[in-house]
C-alpha positions as CSV (number, residue, x, y, z in Angstrom):
1,M,-1.3,-29.9,-4.7
2,D,-3.1,-31.3,-1.9
3,R,-5.2,-28.5,-0.5
4,L,-6.3,-30.2,2.9
5,Q,-2.7,-31.1,3.6
6,V,-1.7,-27.4,2.9
7,H,-4.6,-26.5,5.3
8,R,-3.2,-28.6,7.6
9,F,0.4,-27.1,8.0
10,A,-1.3,-24.0,8.0
11,K,-3.3,-24.3,11.0
12,K,-0.1,-26.3,12.9
13,W,2.3,-23.9,12.2
14,S,0.2,-21.2,13.0
15,N,-0.7,-22.3,16.1
16,K,2.4,-23.2,16.5
17,F,4.4,-19.6,16.1
18,R,1.1,-18.2,18.5
19,N,2.5,-20.5,21.7
20,P,4.4,-18.7,23.7
21,Q,5.8,-21.9,25.3
22,T,7.3,-22.9,21.6
23,D,11.0,-23.5,21.8
24,Y,13.4,-21.5,18.9
25,L,14.9,-24.9,18.3
26,E,11.3,-26.5,16.9
27,L,10.7,-23.7,14.5
28,V,13.8,-23.6,12.9
29,D,15.0,-26.9,13.0
30,H,14.2,-29.4,9.8
31,Y,10.9,-30.1,10.7
32,L,8.8,-26.9,8.9
33,A,11.2,-27.8,5.8
34,D,10.1,-31.3,5.7
35,E,6.6,-30.1,5.4
36,C,7.3,-27.9,2.6
37,D,9.1,-30.0,0.6
38,E,6.5,-33.1,1.0
39,I,3.6,-30.5,-0.2
40,G,5.7,-29.2,-2.9
41,F,6.5,-25.7,-1.8
42,N,10.3,-24.5,-2.9
43,L,12.6,-22.0,-2.0
44,D,12.6,-20.1,-5.1
45,G,8.8,-19.5,-5.0
46,G,10.0,-16.1,-2.2
47,V,11.7,-14.7,-5.1
48,E,7.9,-14.4,-7.4
49,F,6.4,-13.2,-4.2
50,S,9.0,-10.4,-3.8
51,K,7.8,-9.5,-7.8
52,R,4.2,-9.6,-7.0
53,Y,4.5,-7.9,-3.6
54,G,8.1,-6.0,-3.0
55,K,9.2,-6.4,0.6
56,A,6.2,-8.2,2.1
57,V,8.1,-11.3,1.8
58,F,10.1,-10.1,5.0
59,E,8.9,-6.7,6.4
60,L,5.4,-7.4,8.8
61,K,3.9,-3.6,7.8
62,E,4.1,-4.0,4.1
63,L,2.5,-7.9,4.8
64,E,-0.6,-6.6,6.5
65,K,-1.1,-4.2,3.5
66,I,-1.6,-6.6,0.8
67,I,-2.3,-9.6,2.5
68,H,-5.8,-9.9,1.4
69,N,-4.4,-9.7,-2.0
70,V,-2.2,-13.0,-2.1
71,N,-4.4,-16.0,-3.6
72,D,-1.8,-18.3,-4.9
73,L,-1.5,-21.1,-2.3
74,E,1.8,-22.1,-4.1
75,I,3.5,-18.8,-4.0
76,L,2.3,-17.6,-0.5
77,G,3.3,-21.1,0.9
78,S,6.8,-20.8,-0.5
79,A,7.4,-17.5,0.6
80,I,6.6,-18.7,4.3
81,Y,9.2,-21.6,3.7
82,S,11.8,-19.0,1.9
83,R,11.2,-16.8,5.0
84,W,11.7,-19.6,7.4
85,R,15.3,-20.6,5.6
86,Y,16.9,-17.6,6.6
87,F,16.2,-18.2,10.1
88,N,17.3,-21.5,9.8
89,H,20.7,-20.7,7.5
90,W,21.1,-17.4,7.4
91,S,20.7,-15.7,10.5
92,N,23.5,-15.4,13.0
93,N,20.9,-15.8,16.0
94,S,18.1,-18.3,15.0
95,E,16.0,-17.1,18.1
96,E,15.5,-13.7,16.4
97,I,12.6,-15.6,15.0
98,L,11.0,-15.6,18.6
99,E,10.4,-11.5,18.0
100,V,7.0,-10.5,18.2
101,N,7.5,-8.4,14.8
102,H,9.0,-12.1,13.2
103,R,6.2,-14.3,15.0
104,E,3.6,-12.2,13.6
105,W,4.9,-12.3,10.1
106,F,5.2,-16.0,10.3
107,I,1.2,-16.1,12.1
108,L,-0.6,-13.4,9.5
109,A,0.7,-15.6,6.6
110,L,0.1,-18.8,7.7
111,D,-3.5,-17.2,8.5
112,R,-3.7,-16.6,5.3
113,L,-2.3,-19.6,3.9
114,A,-5.3,-21.8,6.5
115,K,-7.8,-19.5,5.0
116,L,-7.3,-19.8,0.7
117,S,-7.1,-23.6,1.6
118,E,-10.3,-24.0,3.1
119,S,-12.0,-24.6,0.2
120,S,-11.2,-24.0,-3.8
121,P,-11.6,-20.4,-4.6
122,L,-13.7,-19.2,-7.4
123,K,-11.8,-18.8,-10.5
124,F,-12.7,-16.7,-14.0
125,E,-11.4,-18.5,-16.9
126,G,-10.9,-17.0,-20.5
127,E,-11.4,-13.3,-22.0
128,A,-13.6,-10.9,-20.4
129,K,-16.0,-9.4,-22.4
130,M,-18.6,-7.6,-20.3
131,F,-19.8,-7.4,-16.6
132,Q,-22.2,-6.3,-14.0
133,L,-21.6,-5.5,-10.7
134,I,-24.4,-5.0,-8.5
135,S,-23.7,-3.2,-5.0
136,N,-25.7,-2.5,-1.9
137,D,-24.8,-0.2,0.8
138,Y,-27.2,-1.1,3.1
139,G,-25.6,-2.8,6.2
140,Y,-26.5,-2.9,9.4
141,G,-27.2,0.1,11.7
142,P,-30.1,2.6,11.6
143,L,-32.4,3.1,8.9
144,P,-31.2,5.1,6.0
145,Y,-33.5,7.9,5.1
146,P,-36.2,7.3,1.9
147,T,-34.0,9.6,-0.4
148,D,-30.3,7.7,0.6
149,E,-28.9,5.7,-2.5
150,I,-28.0,1.9,-1.3
151,E,-27.7,0.0,-4.1
152,Q,-25.9,0.5,-7.5
153,H,-25.8,-1.6,-11.0
154,L,-23.1,-0.9,-13.1
155,T,-22.8,-2.8,-16.4
156,I,-19.8,-2.5,-18.7
157,N,-19.3,-4.2,-21.9
158,A,-16.2,-5.2,-24.8
159,N,-18.0,-2.3,-27.1
160,G,-17.3,0.4,-24.6
161,L,-20.8,0.9,-24.0
162,V,-21.7,1.8,-19.9
163,E,-24.9,1.5,-18.4
164,F,-25.5,2.4,-15.0
165,L,-28.6,2.6,-12.5
166,A,-28.8,4.0,-8.9
167,F,-31.8,3.1,-5.8
168,N,-32.7,4.8,-3.3
169,F,-33.9,3.3,0.1
170,G,-37.5,4.8,-0.4
171,D,-40.3,3.8,2.4
172,G,-38.6,0.4,3.2
173,K,-41.4,-1.6,2.4
174,G,-40.4,-3.0,-0.4
175,S,-38.8,-2.3,-3.8
176,H,-36.4,0.3,-4.0
177,P,-37.1,3.3,-6.2
178,S,-34.7,4.0,-9.2
179,K,-32.7,7.6,-8.5
180,R,-30.3,7.7,-11.4
181,S,-29.7,6.2,-14.7
182,K,-27.5,7.0,-17.2
183,T,-25.8,5.3,-20.4
184,I,-22.5,6.2,-21.7
185,S,-19.6,5.6,-23.8
186,I,-16.4,5.3,-23.4
187,E,-12.8,5.1,-25.2
188,N,-11.8,1.2,-26.4
189,L,-8.7,1.8,-24.3
190,S,-10.2,2.5,-21.1
191,V,-12.6,-0.5,-21.6
192,N,-9.8,-2.7,-22.4
193,R,-8.0,-1.6,-19.0
194,I,-11.2,-2.3,-17.3
195,L,-12.2,-5.8,-18.6
196,N,-8.7,-7.0,-19.1
197,A,-7.9,-6.0,-15.1
198,V,-11.2,-7.7,-13.7
199,G,-10.6,-10.8,-15.7
200,E,-7.3,-11.0,-14.7
201,Y,-7.7,-10.5,-11.1
202,F,-10.8,-13.1,-10.3
203,G,-8.6,-15.1,-13.1
204,R,-6.0,-15.9,-10.5
205,G,-8.2,-17.4,-8.0
206,Y,-10.9,-15.4,-5.5
207,T,-11.6,-16.8,-2.3
208,E,-15.0,-15.3,-0.4
209,I,-14.4,-13.2,2.4
210,F,-17.3,-11.6,4.2
211,A,-17.5,-8.8,6.9
212,T,-21.5,-8.9,8.6
213,D,-22.1,-5.4,9.4
214,I,-21.6,-2.9,6.0
215,G,-22.7,-4.0,2.5
216,D,-21.8,-6.3,0.0
217,W,-21.6,-6.8,-4.3
218,H,-22.0,-9.4,-6.3
219,L,-20.4,-9.7,-9.5
220,E,-21.3,-11.7,-13.2
221,I,-18.5,-12.0,-15.4
222,I,-19.6,-13.0,-18.9
223,N,-16.2,-14.5,-21.3
224,T,-16.1,-14.4,-25.1
225,N,-17.5,-18.1,-25.3
226,D,-20.7,-16.5,-23.7
227,D,-19.7,-18.5,-20.0
228,S,-20.8,-16.6,-17.0
229,Y,-18.8,-16.6,-13.6
230,F,-20.2,-15.3,-10.6
231,F,-18.7,-13.7,-7.5
232,K,-19.8,-12.2,-4.3
233,G,-17.6,-10.5,-1.2
234,S,-18.5,-7.5,1.2
235,L,-17.9,-3.6,0.1
236,C,-14.8,-3.3,1.8
237,A,-12.6,-5.4,-0.5
238,D,-9.4,-3.4,-1.7
239,L,-9.1,-5.9,-4.6
240,E,-5.8,-4.9,-6.3
241,I,-4.2,-6.8,-9.4
242,D,-0.4,-5.9,-9.6
243,G,-0.4,-3.2,-7.5
244,V,-3.8,-1.3,-9.4
245,N,-6.6,-1.1,-7.3
246,L,-9.9,-2.4,-9.3
247,S,-12.1,0.4,-8.1
248,E,-9.9,3.2,-8.5
249,L,-9.2,2.0,-11.8
250,I,-13.0,1.8,-12.8
251,R,-13.3,5.2,-11.0
252,E,-10.9,6.9,-13.5
253,Q,-11.8,5.3,-16.0
254,I,-15.7,6.1,-15.6
255,P,-17.1,9.5,-15.7
256,L,-19.6,8.9,-12.9
257,N,-19.7,10.4,-9.4
258,N,-20.0,8.4,-6.4
259,L,-19.6,4.6,-7.4
260,F,-20.0,2.0,-4.8
261,L,-18.0,-0.8,-6.1
262,F,-16.2,-3.3,-4.4
263,D,-14.8,-0.5,-1.5
264,G,-17.5,1.5,-1.1
265,N,-15.0,4.4,-1.0
266,Y,-16.9,6.8,-3.0
267,Q,-16.7,10.7,-2.3
268,T,-19.6,12.9,-2.8
269,D,-17.5,16.1,-3.0
270,K,-13.7,17.0,-3.2
271,V,-11.4,19.4,-1.4
272,T,-10.0,21.7,-4.5
273,R,-8.0,24.1,-2.6
274,L,-6.1,24.3,1.1
275,T,-4.9,27.0,3.0
276,I,-3.9,26.8,6.3
277,D,-1.5,29.9,8.0
278,Y,0.4,29.7,11.3
279,H,0.8,32.4,13.5
280,R,3.6,32.5,16.5
281,V,4.1,35.5,19.1
282,T,6.7,35.0,21.2
283,E,7.5,37.8,23.9
284,V,11.1,38.7,24.8
285,K,11.7,40.9,27.1
286,S,9.2,43.2,26.3
287,K,9.0,42.7,22.6
288,Y,7.1,40.6,20.4
289,L,8.8,38.5,17.6
290,D,6.4,37.1,14.7
291,Y,6.8,33.9,12.8
292,K,4.5,32.5,10.6
293,E,3.8,30.0,8.3
294,S,1.2,29.5,5.0
295,L,0.6,25.8,3.1
296,S,-1.8,25.7,0.2
297,I,-2.3,22.6,-1.4
298,D,-4.0,23.4,-5.4
299,R,-6.1,20.9,-7.0
300,A,-6.2,23.0,-10.4
301,T,-2.6,23.9,-10.5
302,E,-1.4,20.8,-8.9
303,T,0.9,22.7,-7.0
304,I,1.7,23.2,-2.9
305,E,3.9,26.0,-1.6
306,Y,5.4,26.3,1.5
307,L,6.3,29.8,3.2
308,Q,8.4,30.1,6.2
309,A,8.1,34.3,7.1
310,F,10.3,35.2,10.2
311,D,10.7,38.5,12.0
312,S,13.8,40.0,10.2
313,G,11.9,40.2,7.0
314,S,13.7,36.4,5.8
315,T,11.2,34.7,4.1
316,I,11.4,31.0,2.6
317,T,9.3,29.5,-0.3
318,Q,9.5,26.2,-1.5
319,K,7.2,25.2,-4.4
320,F,6.0,21.5,-5.8
321,Q,4.7,21.1,-8.8
322,V,3.8,17.6,-9.2
323,Q,1.6,16.0,-12.3
324,G,-0.6,13.7,-10.9
325,E,0.3,12.9,-7.2
326,V,-1.0,16.6,-5.7
327,K,-4.5,15.3,-6.6
328,K,-3.7,12.2,-5.5
329,L,-3.0,13.9,-2.0
330,L,-6.3,15.8,-1.9
331,D,-8.3,12.7,-2.9
332,S,-6.8,11.1,0.4
333,L,-8.6,14.0,2.3
334,Y,-12.4,12.9,2.8
335,A,-14.2,15.8,2.1
336,E,-17.0,15.2,4.2
337,S,-15.4,15.1,7.9
338,L,-12.6,17.0,6.9
339,F,-11.3,18.7,9.8
340,E,-14.5,18.9,11.4
341,N,-14.4,17.1,14.4
342,F,-12.9,18.8,17.8
343,D,-12.3,18.2,21.7
344,D,-15.3,20.1,22.9
345,Q,-14.4,19.9,26.1
346,L,-10.8,21.7,26.6
347,P,-9.6,21.3,29.7
348,D,-8.5,23.9,32.2
349,E,-5.0,24.0,31.3
350,I,-2.5,27.0,33.0
351,D,-0.7,28.4,30.1
352,G,2.9,30.3,31.9
353,S,4.5,30.3,28.2
354,H,5.3,33.7,26.7
355,E,4.0,33.0,23.5
356,T,1.0,32.4,21.3
357,K,0.4,30.2,18.9
358,E,-2.7,30.4,16.1
359,Y,-4.3,28.5,13.3
360,K,-6.7,29.7,10.5
361,I,-7.3,27.2,8.1
362,V,-9.5,27.7,4.5
363,I,-11.1,24.8,2.8
364,D,-12.6,25.0,-1.1
365,F,-14.9,22.4,-2.3
366,E,-15.6,21.1,-5.5
367,E,-19.6,21.2,-4.6
368,A,-19.9,22.8,-0.5
369,N,-19.6,26.2,0.2
370,Q,-16.2,27.2,1.8
371,R,-15.1,26.9,4.8
372,T,-13.1,28.8,7.6
373,I,-11.6,27.0,10.4
374,T,-9.5,29.0,13.4
375,G,-8.3,28.1,16.8
376,R,-5.0,27.4,19.1
377,Y,-2.0,25.5,17.4
378,D,-1.8,22.7,19.9
379,K,-3.5,19.3,20.5
380,N,-6.5,20.5,22.3
381,G,-7.1,23.1,19.5
382,L,-6.9,21.7,16.8
383,P,-8.9,18.8,14.6
384,E,-8.7,15.9,15.5
385,D,-7.2,14.0,12.3
386,W,-4.8,17.2,12.4
387,S,-1.9,14.6,12.7
388,Y,-3.0,12.1,9.7
389,F,-3.1,15.3,7.3
390,A,0.3,16.8,9.2
391,E,1.6,13.3,8.5
392,V,0.5,12.7,5.0
393,V,1.8,16.1,4.0
394,L,5.3,15.6,5.5
395,K,5.9,12.4,3.7
396,F,5.3,14.3,0.5
397,L,7.2,17.0,1.5
398,T,10.0,15.4,2.3
399,S,9.6,12.7,-0.3
400,Y,11.2,14.5,-3.2
401,G,14.5,15.4,-1.0
402,I,17.0,18.4,-1.7
403,G,18.3,17.1,-5.6
404,E,21.6,15.7,-6.3
405,M,23.8,18.5,-6.7
406,L,25.0,18.7,-3.0
407,D,24.7,14.8,-2.6
408,S,28.4,13.7,-1.3
409,T,27.3,10.1,-2.6
410,V,27.2,11.6,-5.6
411,Y,29.8,14.0,-6.0
412,N,32.2,11.7,-4.5
413,K,31.6,9.0,-6.9
414,T,34.6,7.7,-8.7
415,K,34.5,5.4,-12.5
416,R,35.8,2.2,-11.4
417,R,39.4,1.5,-13.3
418,S,39.7,-1.8,-15.7
419,D,41.6,-3.8,-13.4
420,E,39.3,-3.1,-10.3
421,Y,36.5,-5.4,-9.1
422,I,33.2,-4.6,-8.0
423,Y,32.1,-5.9,-4.3
424,C,28.5,-5.4,-3.0
425,S,27.4,-5.9,0.5
426,V,24.0,-6.6,0.9
427,T,21.4,-7.3,3.5
428,F,19.2,-9.6,3.9
429,G,15.8,-9.4,5.2
430,E,15.8,-7.0,8.3
431,S,19.2,-8.9,9.5
432,Y,22.2,-6.2,10.3
433,N,24.6,-8.7,8.7
434,T,26.0,-8.1,5.3
435,Y,27.6,-10.2,2.7
436,D,29.6,-9.5,-0.1
437,Y,29.1,-10.4,-4.1
438,L,31.1,-10.0,-7.1
439,T,29.3,-8.0,-10.1
440,D,30.1,-6.6,-13.4
441,D,27.3,-4.6,-13.7
442,D,28.3,-1.0,-13.2
443,S,24.7,0.5,-13.0
444,I,23.8,-1.3,-9.9
445,E,24.1,1.5,-6.9
446,V,23.2,1.3,-3.1
447,G,19.8,1.0,-2.0
448,D,19.2,-1.6,-5.3
449,L,17.6,-4.5,-4.6
450,V,19.3,-7.5,-6.4
451,I,18.8,-11.4,-6.8
452,V,22.0,-13.6,-5.5
453,P,22.2,-16.9,-5.3
454,V,21.9,-18.7,-1.4
455,G,23.5,-21.3,0.1
456,K,24.9,-24.9,-1.3
457,D,21.9,-25.2,-3.4
458,N,21.9,-21.8,-4.9
459,H,18.3,-20.7,-4.4
460,Q,17.7,-17.2,-5.9
461,V,17.1,-14.6,-2.9
462,V,16.1,-10.8,-3.0
463,V,18.7,-8.4,-1.1
464,E,19.2,-4.9,-0.9
465,V,22.8,-3.2,-1.5
466,V,24.0,-1.5,1.8
467,K,27.9,-0.6,0.3
468,I,30.0,-1.1,-3.0
469,R,33.5,-0.8,-3.2
470,Y,36.1,-1.3,-5.7
471,Y,39.4,-3.4,-5.1
472,Q,42.4,-4.4,-7.5
473,E,43.1,-8.1,-7.4
474,N,45.7,-8.5,-4.9
475,K,43.3,-5.9,-2.6
476,V,39.7,-7.7,-2.5
477,P,38.4,-8.8,0.9
478,Y,37.8,-11.9,-0.6
479,P,38.9,-14.6,-2.9
480,I,38.0,-13.7,-6.0
481,D,37.0,-17.7,-6.7
482,K,35.4,-18.0,-3.4
483,T,33.0,-15.1,-3.9
484,K,29.4,-15.8,-5.7
485,K,28.1,-13.1,-8.1
486,I,25.0,-11.3,-8.1
487,I,22.5,-12.9,-10.8
488,R,20.9,-9.2,-11.9
489,K,19.1,-6.4,-10.6
490,Y,15.6,-7.0,-9.2
491,T,13.6,-4.7,-12.3
492,E,11.3,-2.3,-11.0
493,E,8.6,-3.9,-13.6
494,E,9.2,-7.3,-11.0
495,F,8.7,-4.7,-8.0
496,E,5.2,-3.4,-9.7
């Protein structure tokens, strides 16, 4: 594949999608396809992209999350070709390609393609037997304090030996004094996970991307043939391999605190327990009605408890005990600055209501002293990061739903009779239009992703099942011999 040709293609079509004067016919006609075919991109590559990155193959928000982890020219180019094919062939209204979210999807993907094709990416070869990572957290801005840790050296070898050195800023006049040093051994399973993940990530090709206002990292990987490979980047990189973040993987496997690694997202403390009390008092006809809520999140027991207490004496309690997930939720909260920032100057407000709303937050930390926050429960009285916290917790609580027992889609479901055919209605990307496919797979359910043949060439596309119906032969909505069949389910392993 000619990288220069790919680069010219990406720049050309990125500019076309950016230009508001570009007519939609120029975008959906055969011109882009002709160039894709000439380069060597293929429509089936969209399936491979979906296997690695899921719905990012057609959703802008999902693409934004993973685009910096995409390093394969052929797969990315083929995904662009596959997405274009939807508007060219399947959409009932090809002008949809001009909508902002669709334009921005193509621009983001094409810009990444242009970046990857600028020069040959660095690529590790062989099996990793050791690596040394030097991470420097000294970027532009105010000078660090003499005791601030600014550089770390981490060496890991296949025998499980881990050597760690950390350096302070010192007086800023020369070499940095050593602050921490430690040599430990980790289990074979842990070291294999780390070395395999690092080797595989950089073995797929790595393109250097730098920011100028933060620290950086330098990595040397040595393979079993004693060949050395060198990589570098900015201390903000979320390097992921098959959904696994390299920095987080290393932190989980090595018992060392505050590692900079590739992303610099270390924390010096953790929240161990968080308790929030909410109290509303409403005056109604000279009477006062009390309503209370309490939310507690505990790391040790891995539980979340949510309680509602009504003036009548009734209470509702929900308890969630989810192994691993509660810890992840607490880890997503930045302990050092959680609920610290407020609007210092409250506006001169007029309160014409007959109720008060107050809150109390108690935070327990792994290292720091317990902190208590109280105030008025509204936008001006709550911490600035409250809305983020509330969204994270609400998403967690609602993601588990109410189970299956009361779900009508479960208890209204019937078994298919032996003389009935299964027709699945599917949607392509963000389109509301549905298309029917046949299947013999009784395990397919609404919401599943499946692979179907599309077009005259029957190229494969990942689609979502939105409806399932059973028909006898004389009642089918479309002739059986003219209805294409689902190839198979799109598995969880492929999605991951």
